[in-house]
C-alpha positions in Angstrom: 21.2 -27.5 -49.5 23.7 -26.3 -46.9 22.7 -22.6 -47.1 19.1 -23.6 -46.5 20.0 -25.5 -43.4 22.1 -22.6 -42.1 19.3 -20.1 -42.8 16.8 -22.5 -41.1 19.1 -22.9 -38.1 19.4 -19.1 -37.8 15.7 -18.6 -38.0 15.1 -21.2 -35.4 17.7 -19.7 -33.0 16.1 -16.2 -33.5 12.6 -17.5 -32.8 13.9 -19.2 -29.6 15.6 -16.1 -28.5 12.4 -14.0 -28.9 10.4 -16.6 -27.1 12.8 -16.6 -24.1 12.5 -12.8 -23.4 12.4 -12.0 -19.7 9.5 -10.0 -18.2 11.7 -7.0 -17.6 11.5 -5.8 -21.2 10.5 -2.3 -22.0 7.0 -2.1 -23.4 6.5 0.9 -25.7 3.3 2.9 -25.2 1.6 6.0 -26.6 2.4 9.1 -24.6 -0.3 9.9 -21.9 -2.0 6.5 -22.4 -2.6 4.0 -19.7 -0.1 1.2 -19.6 -0.3 -2.2 -17.9 3.0 -3.1 -16.2 4.0 -6.2 -14.2 6.5 -6.3 -11.4 10.0 -6.0 -12.7 8.7 -4.8 -16.1 9.2 -1.4 -17.6 7.1 0.7 -20.0 8.5 3.6 -22.1 6.2 6.5 -21.4 8.1 9.2 -23.3 11.0 9.0 -25.8 13.6 8.9 -22.9 11.4 8.1 -19.9 10.5 4.7 -18.5 8.2 3.6 -15.7 9.2 0.4 -13.8 6.9 -1.4 -11.3 9.1 -2.5 -8.4 6.4 -4.0 -6.1 2.7 -4.7 -5.8 1.0 -5.3 -2.5 -2.7 -6.2 -2.7 -4.9 -6.7 0.4 -8.2 -6.0 -1.3 -11.2 -8.2 -0.3 -11.5 -11.1 -2.8 -14.4 -11.1 -5.2 -17.6 -12.9 -3.9 -16.4 -12.6 -0.3 -17.9 -10.4 2.4 -15.2 -8.5 4.2 -15.3 -6.0 7.1 -12.5 -4.1 5.4 -12.3 -3.5 1.6 -8.4 -3.3 1.7 -6.1 -1.7 -0.8 -3.6 -2.2 -3.5 -0.2 -0.4 -3.3 2.3 0.0 -6.1 5.9 1.0 -5.7 7.5 2.3 -8.9 10.5 4.0 -10.4 10.3 6.7 -13.1 13.6 7.4 -14.8 15.1 9.3 -17.7 18.6 9.3 -19.2 20.1 10.9 -16.2 17.9 10.6 -13.1 15.4 8.3 -11.4 12.8 8.9 -8.8 10.7 6.3 -6.8 7.1 6.7 -5.7 4.2 4.8 -4.1 0.6 4.8 -5.2 -2.5 3.3 -3.5 -6.1 2.6 -4.4 -8.8 1.4 -2.1 -8.8 2.0 1.7 -5.3 3.4 2.0 -5.5 4.9 5.5 -4.6 8.5 6.5 -0.9 8.3 5.4 -1.8 7.1 1.9 -5.2 8.7 1.5 -5.7 10.2 -2.0 -2.5 8.6 -3.3 -3.8 7.2 -6.5 -1.7 10.0 -8.1 1.6 11.5 -7.4 3.7 14.3 -9.1 7.5 13.8 -9.6 10.2 16.0 -11.1 12.9 14.6 -13.4 15.3 17.3 -14.3 13.3 20.2 -15.6 10.2 18.1 -16.5 7.3 17.4 -14.2 5.3 14.1 -14.5 2.0 13.1 -12.9 1.8 9.3 -12.3 -1.7 7.9 -11.8 -2.7 4.4 -10.7 -6.2 3.4 -12.0 -6.2 -0.3 -11.3 -4.3 -3.4 -10.2 -5.2 -6.6 -12.0 -6.3 -9.3 -11.6 -8.7 -8.4 -8.8 -8.2 -10.9 -5.9 -10.3 -14.0 -6.2 -10.9 -13.7 -10.0 -7.9 -15.6 -11.3 -6.0 -18.7 -10.1 -3.3 -18.1 -7.5 0.0 -17.3 -9.0 -1.4 -15.1 -11.8 1.1 -12.2 -12.1 -0.3 -8.9 -10.9 -0.2 -5.8 -13.1 -0.6 -2.2 -12.4 -2.5 0.0 -14.8 -0.7 3.4 -14.7 -0.8 6.6 -16.8 2.1 9.0 -16.8 1.4 12.6 -18.0 3.9 15.3 -18.6 2.8 18.5 -16.9 
């Protein structure tokens, strides 16, 4: 009976450890596929390349509200491989002259070139309860 209790105890500890993972885990994705990443979370976009979302700022007009200005959503991110990391910023919506056409950016890591594209920030303001974690929908394509 003692081995059963030991096995049961180890199984319970293992399940608790899995259930207590932090949001900064690396989420594997298929290469060149969109990935949804929360702030302080990473996604593996190639064998040795990860994308981390560092910050999301969302000033878009909430759903079912009439606004004079549509607003925008900005995402700061880090793309890194085994030896190097680069940061970038993407924007969708009314991004102003400095950020205009910045839903996509090209970065160089070593000898490889990557295009990072922001397609969405979820949830859209006013569609979920306050405090719902925001996520960026991003695609990384090797050029």
